[in-house]
N, C-alpha and C positions, 0 to 999 in steps of 0.2 A: 701549357701549366696546366695543370684540372684542382681544383679544389678539393680539399678530402669529403669527404664521404661521412663525416664525424655520426660517431650512436651518439647522439641526444634526442630522449623524447621531446617532440615538438613542443610539449606544453611547460618541457623546461625552461630555467633562465640559469642558468648555472654560471660563476664567473670562476675564473682563474686568475690569477696576475702575479708577475714575479718583477721585485723593483729593485734597482741599486742605484744609489747614491740619492740625488734631492728633486725627486719626483712624488707631489702629493694627491694620492687618491681618497677622495671623501665621497661619503654616500650620505645624500639628506633625506633622512625616512622620520619617522613619528618618534625617533630617538634624539635627534638633532642633527648633527653633521659631524660627525668625527669621522678622523684620519685614520684609515682602513689599513694603510704600510709604516713600516717604521722606515724614519730617514736617517740615512748616512750621514752627518754632518755632526761637527763637532756640539753644534749648539742642541742639538738633537740629542745627544750622548749626555749634555749636560745636563739635559732635562729628565734624560732614561734615568740619569745616577743624582738627583735632587738636589742637584749645585743652580738650577735654573726651572722656573715655574713655567710650566706650559704654555699661560698666556704670555708670556714674554717673550715666546720661543722669535718670533717676529720682529722685533728690536735688537736681536744679539748683533754684535759683527761677525762674528763666527760663524752665522745660520748658512753661507755657502761655503765654507771648508768643508768638503768632502774628507770622509774615511773610510769608505769604498764605491772603488773607478772603475772601468776598463783602465789600462797603461797607467795607471797612476799608483796602485799598491797593489803587491805580489802577492796576496790573498783579500780577494773578491770574498763579501760577504750579501748574500742576499735574502730579502725579504719574500716569502710565498703564501700564499693562502690562496681557499678557496669557498665559495659557496654558490648561496642561493640570493640570484638577485626578485626581490620579491616586487609586486605589482607596485607601481605608484610612486617607489624608489628613485632620486638623480644621483647619478653619478658624477661627479670632477675628477679629472684628471689634467693635473696642471704642472706645468715646469716651473724652475725657478723663476724664471723670467716674470713669470705671469703673477704668483704670488708676492713676489719680493713689491709691489706695490699696491696687491689689494689682498686685505687682510678677509678670513674666510666667511665674517661676516656683510661683507661687502660683497660675496657672491652668494648669499644667502638673501640679503635683500635686494638687489640685483632679479635673480630667480623669482623671485615673491613677486614681482612687480611686473614684471615683464609676463610670465604663465605661459613661457615658448620657447624652446630650447635655441632654436637661431637669432631668438631677438637677445636671448640672455647672455649668447656665446657673443654675439653683434657691443650689446652694448657694453659688457666685460672689455673687449678689447677698445672700445671706445675709451674710457676709465684709465687703459694703460696708458696710452696714447697720449693722453692730458698730463702724464707724473713725467713725459721725454723719456720712455724707459728706452736703456740703451747695450740690453741685453736681447738672445730670442724669446719669444712668450707662445707657449703650447697651452690652447685648452680644448679636452673634450669634456662634453655635456652625453651620458647618457642618460633618456628615461625606458623606464619599462613601466608598458601599460596593460 
């Protein structure tokens, strides 16, 4: 198997993502810690429709009920976008088993304290273990230098 030779300029930091379901992609930059992608859950749709406030999303009992997922729905909806990953940005991609136990502010506080991607991810995993997580949990941290 050969790795494809994509035609991307060396100085480019392009990013593209496609998401289905309940995986959050957030980027930490000088504008805060916004979610980049749309979540396909009942609670996320309640936020989009003005039934629930964004700041209350993580306490909603229906935030793990998917509205788009392979094998569960006849029509799969995806969220996709692309852009440039700026120098100094941190990107976090986390499954619901991860952010069921940690709010975005917990991630920011830990990343600011650790100032290192590996230490940040390790510290966040330790926090999840303290909460006796019963789900799988994946976190990816990408730093642009």
